[in-house]
PASEBA-1860 file (N, C-alpha, C; in nm, 3 decimals):
! residues 231
1> XXXXXXXX> 2.953/-0.031/6.656/3.089/-0.073/6.687/3.184/-0.010/6.587 ~ 3.292/0.046/6.636/3.392/0.106/6.548/3.470/-0.003/6.478 ~ 3.489/0.013/6.347/3.563/-0.086/6.270/3.695/-0.023/6.226 ~ 3.804/-0.080/6.271/3.935/-0.025/6.237/4.018/-0.121/6.155 ~ 3.961/-0.237/6.122/4.036/-0.338/6.048/4.092/-0.281/5.919 ~ 4.221/-0.306/5.895/4.284/-0.259/5.772/4.218/-0.320/5.650 ~ 4.154/-0.436/5.669/4.089/-0.503/5.556/3.972/-0.424/5.502 ~ 3.921/-0.329/5.582/3.804/-0.254/5.540/3.838/-0.116/5.486
9> XXXXXXXX> 3.966/-0.089/5.460/4.000/0.037/5.396/3.937/0.043/5.258 ~ 3.899/0.160/5.217/3.835/0.174/5.087/3.930/0.129/4.976 ~ 3.868/0.086/4.866/3.940/0.044/4.747/4.021/-0.083/4.770 ~ 3.981/-0.165/4.866/4.042/-0.295/4.885/3.934/-0.401/4.868 ~ 3.976/-0.522/4.837/3.883/-0.634/4.829/3.870/-0.700/4.966 ~ 3.748/-0.736/5.001/3.724/-0.806/5.127/3.645/-0.933/5.101 ~ 3.683/-1.038/5.169/3.615/-1.167/5.159/3.538/-1.190/5.288 ~ 3.409/-1.222/5.271/3.317/-1.231/5.385/3.249/-1.368/5.386
17> XXXXXXXX> 3.308/-1.466/5.452/3.243/-1.597/5.459/3.108/-1.589/5.532 ~ 3.009/-1.655/5.475/2.876/-1.658/5.537/2.868/-1.776/5.632 ~ 2.841/-1.747/5.759/2.837/-1.856/5.858/2.716/-1.946/5.839 ~ 2.626/-1.910/5.748/2.512/-1.998/5.719/2.561/-2.135/5.673 ~ 2.680/-2.139/5.612/2.735/-2.265/5.562/2.833/-2.330/5.659 ~ 2.854/-2.268/5.775/2.950/-2.322/5.872/2.888/-2.436/5.953 ~ 2.972/-2.503/6.029/2.928/-2.608/6.120/2.879/-2.542/6.249 ~ 2.749/-2.537/6.269/2.692/-2.466/6.384/2.732/-2.530/6.516
25> XXXXXXXX> 2.764/-2.658/6.516/2.800/-2.727/6.640/2.932/-2.677/6.697 ~ 3.013/-2.615/6.612/3.141/-2.559/6.659/3.167/-2.425/6.591 ~ 3.069/-2.337/6.604/3.070/-2.213/6.527/3.185/-2.121/6.565 ~ 3.213/-2.106/6.693/3.324/-2.020/6.734/3.456/-2.064/6.673 ~ 3.481/-2.194/6.677/3.604/-2.249/6.619/3.606/-2.228/6.468 ~ 3.492/-2.250/6.402/3.483/-2.232/6.258/3.516/-2.089/6.217 ~ 3.459/-1.992/6.288/3.481/-1.852/6.254/3.627/-1.814/6.281 ~ 3.681/-1.858/6.392/3.822/-1.830/6.421/3.913/-1.888/6.313
33> XXXXXXXX> 3.883/-2.009/6.268/3.964/-2.075/6.168/3.958/-2.003/6.034 ~ 3.839/-1.962/5.994/3.826/-1.897/5.863/3.889/-1.758/5.863 ~ 3.885/-1.690/5.976/3.953/-1.560/5.987/4.105/-1.579/5.983 ~ 4.153/-1.680/6.052/4.297/-1.709/6.050/4.342/-1.748/5.909 ~ 4.249/-1.800/5.830/4.281/-1.840/5.693/4.282/-1.722/5.597 ~ 4.245/-1.604/5.645/4.256/-1.486/5.561/4.127/-1.413/5.531 ~ 4.015/-1.457/5.588/3.890/-1.386/5.567/3.893/-1.252/5.639 ~ 3.811/-1.157/5.592/3.812/-1.022/5.647/3.691/-0.990/5.734
41> XXXXXXXX> 3.575/-1.041/5.694/3.448/-1.004/5.754/3.369/-1.131/5.782 ~ 3.294/-1.131/5.891/3.203/-1.242/5.922/3.063/-1.202/5.875 ~ 3.005/-1.280/5.785/2.875/-1.245/5.727/2.764/-1.329/5.790 ~ 2.661/-1.259/5.837/2.543/-1.322/5.896/2.426/-1.314/5.799 ~ 2.370/-1.427/5.761/2.246/-1.429/5.683/2.131/-1.458/5.778 ~ 2.059/-1.354/5.814/1.953/-1.365/5.916/1.818/-1.380/5.846 ~ 1.753/-1.493/5.866/1.626/-1.525/5.799/1.517/-1.546/5.903 ~ 1.395/-1.504/5.868/1.286/-1.504/5.967/1.168/-1.594/5.934
49> XXXXXXXX> 1.174/-1.672/5.826/1.061/-1.754/5.782/0.936/-1.670/5.759 ~ 0.958/-1.544/5.722/0.847/-1.453/5.693/0.881/-1.373/5.568 ~ 0.985/-1.294/5.574/1.032/-1.224/5.455/1.091/-1.324/5.354 ~ 1.157/-1.426/5.407/1.209/-1.535/5.323/1.162/-1.669/5.380 ~ 1.158/-1.773/5.296/1.104/-1.903/5.341/1.207/-1.990/5.412 ~ 1.272/-1.934/5.513/1.369/-2.011/5.588/1.390/-1.942/5.722 ~ 1.455/-2.011/5.815/1.480/-1.957/5.948/1.625/-1.989/5.984 ~ 1.700/-1.887/6.027/1.841/-1.912/6.058/1.873/-1.884/6.203
57> XXXXXXXX> 1.921/-1.764/6.235/1.966/-1.737/6.371/1.947/-1.589/6.404 ~ 1.960/-1.557/6.533/1.933/-1.422/6.579/2.050/-1.357/6.649 ~ 2.023/-1.247/6.721/2.129/-1.169/6.784/2.213/-1.246/6.886 ~ 2.155/-1.347/6.949/2.232/-1.422/7.050/2.354/-1.489/6.989 ~ 2.344/-1.529/6.863/2.459/-1.591/6.797/2.569/-1.487/6.774 ~ 2.529/-1.366/6.738/2.626/-1.258/6.721/2.696/-1.228/6.853 ~ 2.620/-1.217/6.959/2.678/-1.190/7.091/2.769/-1.304/7.134 ~ 2.727/-1.427/7.105/2.808/-1.543/7.144/2.944/-1.540/7.076
65> XXXXXXXX> 2.949/-1.500/6.949/3.077/-1.492/6.880/3.163/-1.380/6.936 ~ 3.102/-1.267/6.971/3.180/-1.160/7.035/3.233/-1.208/7.170 ~ 3.149/-1.276/7.246/3.193/-1.327/7.377/3.302/-1.433/7.361 ~ 3.298/-1.504/7.252/3.399/-1.607/7.223/3.534/-1.543/7.194 ~ 3.532/-1.416/7.151/3.655/-1.345/7.124/3.672/-1.301/6.980 ~ 3.569/-1.315/6.898/3.577/-1.272/6.759/3.577/-1.119/6.754 ~ 3.681/-1.061/6.697/3.695/-0.915/6.690/3.677/-0.861/6.549 ~ 3.672/-0.947/6.450/3.657/-0.903/6.311/3.521/-0.835/6.292
73> XXXXXXXX> 3.511/-0.751/6.189/3.381/-0.691/6.158/3.276/-0.797/6.132 ~ 3.157/-0.774/6.184/3.043/-0.863/6.159/2.942/-0.789/6.074 ~ 2.911/-0.848/5.961/2.823/-0.791/5.859/2.689/-0.865/5.866 ~ 2.587/-0.799/5.921/2.457/-0.863/5.943/2.362/-0.828/5.830 ~ 2.321/-0.927/5.755/2.226/-0.912/5.644/2.090/-0.958/5.694 ~ 2.000/-0.862/5.716/1.867/-0.892/5.769/1.771/-0.927/5.656 ~ 1.734/-1.052/5.648/1.626/-1.095/5.558/1.503/-1.115/5.645 ~ 1.456/-1.005/5.702/1.346/-1.008/5.798/1.251/-0.893/5.770
81> XXXXXXXX> 1.132/-0.906/5.823/1.032/-0.800/5.811/0.937/-0.807/5.931 ~ 0.926/-0.697/6.008/0.993/-0.568/5.996/1.137/-0.574/6.047 ~ 1.210/-0.463/6.031/1.354/-0.467/6.058/1.398/-0.394/6.184 ~ 1.325/-0.293/6.228/1.380/-0.199/6.328/1.417/-0.265/6.460 ~ 1.335/-0.353/6.511/1.366/-0.414/6.640/1.491/-0.501/6.632 ~ 1.507/-0.573/6.522/1.627/-0.654/6.508/1.750/-0.570/6.480 ~ 1.734/-0.455/6.419/1.846/-0.361/6.407/1.901/-0.328/6.545 ~ 1.812/-0.293/6.636/1.853/-0.258/6.773/1.922/-0.376/6.840
89> XXXXXXXX> 1.863/-0.495/6.827/1.916/-0.612/6.897/2.052/-0.654/6.841 ~ 2.068/-0.650/6.710/2.197/-0.688/6.653/2.304/-0.583/6.681 ~ 2.266/-0.457/6.682/2.362/-0.353/6.718/2.412/-0.375/6.860 ~ 2.321/-0.403/6.950/2.358/-0.428/7.090/2.441/-0.555/7.104 ~ 2.424/-0.648/7.010/2.496/-0.776/7.018/2.636/-0.769/6.959 ~ 2.669/-0.657/6.892/2.805/-0.642/6.843/2.822/-0.635/6.692 ~ 2.713/-0.612/6.619/2.724/-0.601/6.473/2.808/-0.479/6.434 ~ 2.870/-0.486/6.317/2.946/-0.375/6.262/2.867/-0.309/6.150
97> XXXXXXXX> 2.836/-0.386/6.047/2.745/-0.344/5.941/2.608/-0.407/5.965 ~ 2.502/-0.335/5.935/2.368/-0.393/5.932/2.303/-0.352/5.801 ~ 2.266/-0.450/5.721/2.200/-0.424/5.594/2.062/-0.488/5.594 ~ 1.970/-0.428/5.520/1.834/-0.481/5.512/1.776/-0.450/5.375 ~ 1.665/-0.515/5.345/1.598/-0.497/5.217/1.500/-0.380/5.227 ~ 1.504/-0.285/5.133/1.421/-0.165/5.145/1.273/-0.194/5.158 ~ 1.225/-0.298/5.091/1.082/-0.328/5.096/1.039/-0.385/5.232 ~ 1.136/-0.419/5.317/1.104/-0.476/5.448/1.089/-0.369/5.556
105> XXXXXXXX> 1.110/-0.242/5.520/1.095/-0.132/5.616/0.985/-0.038/5.569 ~ 0.898/-0.001/5.661/0.792/0.095/5.627/0.848/0.236/5.612 ~ 0.959/0.263/5.680/1.019/0.396/5.677/1.170/0.379/5.654 ~ 1.208/0.374/5.527/1.344/0.341/5.489/1.446/0.436/5.550 ~ 1.422/0.565/5.538/1.515/0.664/5.592/1.531/0.648/5.743 ~ 1.421/0.625/5.811/1.425/0.610/5.958/1.507/0.488/5.998 ~ 1.490/0.377/5.927/1.565/0.256/5.960/1.715/0.275/5.939 ~ 1.751/0.344/5.832/1.893/0.373/5.808/1.950/0.461/5.918
113> XXXXXXXX> 1.875/0.562/5.957/1.921/0.649/6.065/1.936/0.572/6.196 ~ 1.845/0.479/6.220/1.850/0.399/6.342/1.980/0.319/6.350 ~ 2.020/0.260/6.238/2.145/0.183/6.236/2.263/0.272/6.274 ~ 2.269/0.390/6.216/2.381/0.480/6.245/2.376/0.530/6.389 ~ 2.255/0.560/6.437/2.241/0.605/6.576/2.288/0.499/6.675 ~ 2.275/0.373/6.636/2.319/0.263/6.722/2.468/0.234/6.709 ~ 2.539/0.313/6.629/2.683/0.300/6.619/2.730/0.200/6.514 ~ 2.640/0.157/6.427/2.676/0.063/6.322/2.676/0.133/6.186
121> XXXXXXXX> 2.727/0.063/6.086/2.731/0.117/5.950/2.613/0.063/5.871 ~ 2.529/0.151/5.814/2.407/0.107/5.748/2.428/0.067/5.603 ~ 2.345/-0.027/5.559/2.348/-0.067/5.421/2.213/-0.117/5.375 ~ 2.197/-0.125/5.244/2.075/-0.178/5.185/2.108/-0.296/5.096 ~ 2.009/-0.383/5.081/2.025/-0.505/5.002/1.920/-0.504/4.891 ~ 1.964/-0.531/4.769/1.873/-0.537/4.656/1.867/-0.679/4.602 ~ 1.745/-0.733/4.594/1.725/-0.863/4.531/1.756/-0.854/4.382 ~ 1.777/-0.968/4.316/1.817/-0.963/4.175/1.728/-0.877/4.087
129> XXXXXXXX> 1.596/-0.879/4.109/1.505/-0.804/4.023/1.467/-0.666/4.077 ~ 1.526/-0.626/4.190/1.498/-0.494/4.248/1.593/-0.391/4.186 ~ 1.538/-0.282/4.139/1.617/-0.185/4.064/1.696/-0.091/4.155 ~ 1.804/-0.039/4.102/1.883/0.061/4.174/1.804/0.190/4.194 ~ 1.709/0.217/4.104/1.630/0.339/4.115/1.552/0.344/4.246 ~ 1.525/0.229/4.303/1.444/0.224/4.426/1.517/0.285/4.546 ~ 1.649/0.302/4.537/1.724/0.356/4.650/1.794/0.487/4.614 ~ 1.754/0.547/4.504/1.824/0.666/4.455/1.832/0.777/4.558
137> XXXXXXXX> 1.726/0.796/4.636/1.722/0.910/4.729/1.801/0.885/4.857 ~ 1.840/0.761/4.882/1.909/0.733/5.009/2.048/0.673/4.989 ~ 2.091/0.656/4.865/2.218/0.587/4.842/2.335/0.659/4.908 ~ 2.324/0.790/4.924/2.435/0.864/4.986/2.445/0.840/5.136 ~ 2.348/0.771/5.194/2.351/0.739/5.338/2.416/0.604/5.367 ~ 2.456/0.532/5.265/2.497/0.394/5.282/2.647/0.378/5.302 ~ 2.683/0.285/5.389/2.821/0.239/5.399/2.839/0.106/5.326 ~ 2.728/0.043/5.292/2.733/-0.084/5.221/2.612/-0.092/5.128
145> XXXXXXXX> 2.636/-0.132/5.004/2.530/-0.167/4.911/2.552/-0.312/4.872 ~ 2.458/-0.396/4.911/2.469/-0.540/4.887/2.374/-0.580/4.774 ~ 2.430/-0.640/4.670/2.350/-0.690/4.560/2.341/-0.842/4.570 ~ 2.219/-0.891/4.576/2.198/-1.035/4.580/2.215/-1.092/4.440 ~ 2.295/-1.197/4.429/2.313/-1.265/4.301/2.241/-1.399/4.299 ~ 2.155/-1.420/4.400/2.055/-1.527/4.403/1.932/-1.467/4.469 ~ 1.821/-1.536/4.460/1.704/-1.493/4.536/1.722/-1.535/4.681 ~ 1.693/-1.445/4.776/1.728/-1.470/4.916/1.646/-1.582/4.979
153> XXXXXXXX> 1.706/-1.647/5.078/1.632/-1.744/5.155/1.700/-1.878/5.172 ~ 1.796/-1.910/5.087/1.863/-2.039/5.093/2.009/-2.024/5.056 ~ 2.093/-2.104/5.118/2.233/-2.110/5.079/2.251/-2.209/4.966 ~ 2.370/-2.207/4.905/2.404/-2.306/4.805/2.341/-2.288/4.669 ~ 2.290/-2.168/4.638/2.229/-2.144/4.508/2.333/-2.103/4.404 ~ 2.289/-2.101/4.278/2.378/-2.070/4.166/2.371/-1.921/4.133 ~ 2.485/-1.860/4.112/2.499/-1.719/4.077/2.416/-1.686/3.953 ~ 2.336/-1.578/3.960/2.254/-1.533/3.847/2.338/-1.440/3.759
161> XXXXXXXX> 2.367/-1.478/3.635/2.463/-1.402/3.553/2.425/-1.256/3.529 ~ 2.295/-1.225/3.514/2.259/-1.087/3.480/2.290/-0.988/3.591 ~ 2.319/-1.039/3.710/2.354/-0.949/3.821/2.488/-0.880/3.793 ~ 2.571/-0.937/3.707/2.697/-0.871/3.673/2.671/-0.733/3.612 ~ 2.571/-0.722/3.526/2.536/-0.591/3.470/2.488/-0.496/3.578 ~ 2.416/-0.549/3.674/2.367/-0.466/3.785/2.484/-0.417/3.871 ~ 2.584/-0.502/3.890/2.703/-0.460/3.964/2.770/-0.344/3.891 ~ 2.781/-0.354/3.761/2.841/-0.246/3.682/2.762/-0.116/3.699
169> XXXXXXXX> 2.630/-0.126/3.695/2.546/-0.008/3.712/2.563/0.052/3.852 ~ 2.571/-0.035/3.953/2.587/0.012/4.090/2.722/0.079/4.109 ~ 2.826/0.021/4.050/2.960/0.083/4.061/2.960/0.219/3.994 ~ 2.896/0.230/3.878/2.889/0.358/3.808/2.814/0.461/3.891 ~ 2.706/0.418/3.957/2.628/0.509/4.043/2.712/0.559/4.160 ~ 2.777/0.468/4.231/2.858/0.508/4.346/2.972/0.600/4.304 ~ 3.037/0.566/4.193/3.150/0.647/4.148/3.105/0.784/4.099 ~ 2.991/0.790/4.033/2.944/0.918/3.980/2.911/1.016/4.091
177> XXXXXXXX> 2.876/0.964/4.206/2.843/1.049/4.321/2.959/1.058/4.420 ~ 3.070/0.997/4.384/3.190/0.996/4.468/3.160/0.941/4.607 ~ 3.087/0.832/4.609/3.049/0.768/4.735/3.145/0.654/4.766 ~ 3.172/0.634/4.894/3.270/0.534/4.936/3.207/0.408/4.992 ~ 3.076/0.391/4.975/3.011/0.270/5.024/3.073/0.147/4.960 ~ 3.087/0.042/5.037/3.136/-0.084/4.982/3.026/-0.144/4.896 ~ 3.067/-0.212/4.789/2.974/-0.277/4.698/2.993/-0.428/4.713 ~ 2.897/-0.489/4.778/2.905/-0.630/4.817/2.816/-0.714/4.726
185> XXXXXXXX> 2.859/-0.836/4.699/2.778/-0.930/4.621/2.764/-1.058/4.702 ~ 2.643/-1.114/4.701/2.612/-1.230/4.786/2.523/-1.327/4.709 ~ 2.570/-1.450/4.695/2.488/-1.553/4.634/2.561/-1.629/4.526 ~ 2.604/-1.750/4.556/2.671/-1.831/4.456/2.809/-1.786/4.418 ~ 2.870/-1.701/4.500/3.006/-1.653/4.470/3.105/-1.766/4.495 ~ 3.191/-1.791/4.397/3.290/-1.898/4.409/3.412/-1.866/4.323 ~ 3.501/-1.963/4.312/3.625/-1.941/4.237/3.599/-1.918/4.088 ~ 3.486/-1.964/4.039/3.457/-1.951/3.897/3.406/-1.812/3.858
193> XXXXXXXX> 3.353/-1.737/3.955/3.290/-1.608/3.919/3.338/-1.488/4.000 ~ 3.420/-1.509/4.102/3.460/-1.397/4.188/3.537/-1.292/4.108 ~ 3.617/-1.335/4.013/3.695/-1.240/3.934/3.603/-1.156/3.845 ~ 3.502/-1.219/3.786/3.407/-1.144/3.702/3.328/-1.043/3.784 ~ 3.291/-1.082/3.906/3.218/-0.990/3.993/3.306/-0.871/4.031 ~ 3.433/-0.896/4.055/3.526/-0.787/4.088/3.549/-0.697/3.967 ~ 3.563/-0.755/3.851/3.582/-0.676/3.730/3.461/-0.588/3.701 ~ 3.343/-0.635/3.741/3.221/-0.556/3.724/3.213/-0.441/3.823
201> XXXXXXXX> 3.288/-0.450/3.935/3.291/-0.339/4.029/3.269/-0.372/4.173 ~ 3.241/-0.498/4.206/3.223/-0.537/4.346/3.357/-0.534/4.418 ~ 3.353/-0.503/4.548/3.476/-0.505/4.627/3.467/-0.594/4.751 ~ 3.346/-0.647/4.779/3.326/-0.730/4.898/3.246/-0.852/4.855 ~ 3.293/-0.971/4.893/3.240/-1.095/4.836/3.196/-1.190/4.947 ~ 3.066/-1.217/4.950/3.012/-1.313/5.046/3.020/-1.451/4.982 ~ 3.080/-1.544/5.051/3.089/-1.681/5.002/3.064/-1.775/5.119 ~ 2.967/-1.862/5.101/2.933/-1.958/5.206/2.986/-2.095/5.174
209> XXXXXXXX> 2.914/-2.169/5.089/2.952/-2.306/5.054/3.089/-2.313/4.991 ~ 3.125/-2.211/4.913/3.255/-2.213/4.843/3.371/-2.216/4.941 ~ 3.350/-2.158/5.060/3.457/-2.157/5.161/3.437/-2.267/5.264 ~ 3.321/-2.266/5.331/3.300/-2.362/5.439/3.281/-2.504/5.386 ~ 3.253/-2.518/5.257/3.242/-2.651/5.198/3.374/-2.707/5.153 ~ 3.479/-2.625/5.162/3.613/-2.670/5.122/3.683/-2.740/5.239 ~ 3.773/-2.828/5.208/3.846/-2.896/5.314/3.958/-2.810/5.371 ~ 4.003/-2.712/5.292/4.113/-2.624/5.335/4.071/-2.480/5.312
217> XXXXXXXX> 4.029/-2.411/5.419/3.981/-2.273/5.406/4.090/-2.181/5.354 ~ 4.210/-2.201/5.402/4.322/-2.116/5.360/4.346/-2.127/5.211 ~ 4.339/-2.248/5.159/4.367/-2.270/5.018/4.265/-2.201/4.929 ~ 4.137/-2.212/4.964/4.034/-2.152/4.878/4.036/-1.999/4.889 ~ 4.059/-1.946/5.009/4.067/-1.800/5.024/4.189/-1.745/4.952 ~ 4.300/-1.816/4.961/4.421/-1.774/4.890/4.397/-1.774/4.740 ~ 4.328/-1.876/4.689/4.299/-1.880/4.546/4.205/-1.768/4.504 ~ 4.109/-1.736/4.591/4.020/-1.622/4.564/4.102/-1.493/4.554
225> XXXXXXX> 4.193/-1.474/4.647/4.275/-1.353/4.646/4.367/-1.350/4.524 ~ 4.416/-1.465/4.482/4.498/-1.469/4.362/4.419/-1.423/4.241 ~ 4.294/-1.466/4.231/4.210/-1.425/4.119/4.180/-1.275/4.125 ~ 4.156/-1.223/4.247/4.130/-1.080/4.263/4.256/-0.999/4.232 ~ 4.371/-1.055/4.266/4.496/-0.985/4.242/4.531/-0.971/4.095 ~ 4.464/-1.047/4.010/4.491/-1.041/3.867/4.416/-0.927/3.798 ~ 4.331/-0.858/3.875/4.249/-0.751/3.816/4.328/-0.620/3.812
END
């Protein structure tokens, strides 16, 4: 899917609420409300009870939101193994970005190519202890590099502080190669640490509980943007 949203222009900050923390009983309304409150991207945390010890949702939910009328970019984070079949299904369901963990694909280069062939923007996800060196040969193929700041599998976890150094290293890597991939951080992002993550070099921020757990989505997103604007 072609993404033309002005929010996704390079060198801008984007806020990506994770629907894992939304009210599933009224998901379409929740997503519409959070976008109207100023969010840029809809983030999907897809879990398979195999790669991670939890189970969330599949391509039908993505398609349902598109059918509901959601036009914002959808960022699908696959915490699944294997990945290729779900890449195809989520692309067909309306995904914009599709990211996956390198260790979950037997043929990393092939999976990245598959995402692009399906008309989506490819990305990779690194767990807190997974090194940047593991993706050195393919980093130039990415439209998104997602760094996990918690161990994957559950929402509501606490941000791991040492990931800030990893964000700095990732930003230096992307800049040294003059790459325009977005640098996303996911896990425990909230009002207390979003500014530090941005100062380290992240430009896209996944927040679940911090947004959907608030009584006023507009207020918390506005405060996040205020903190980002101070950088």
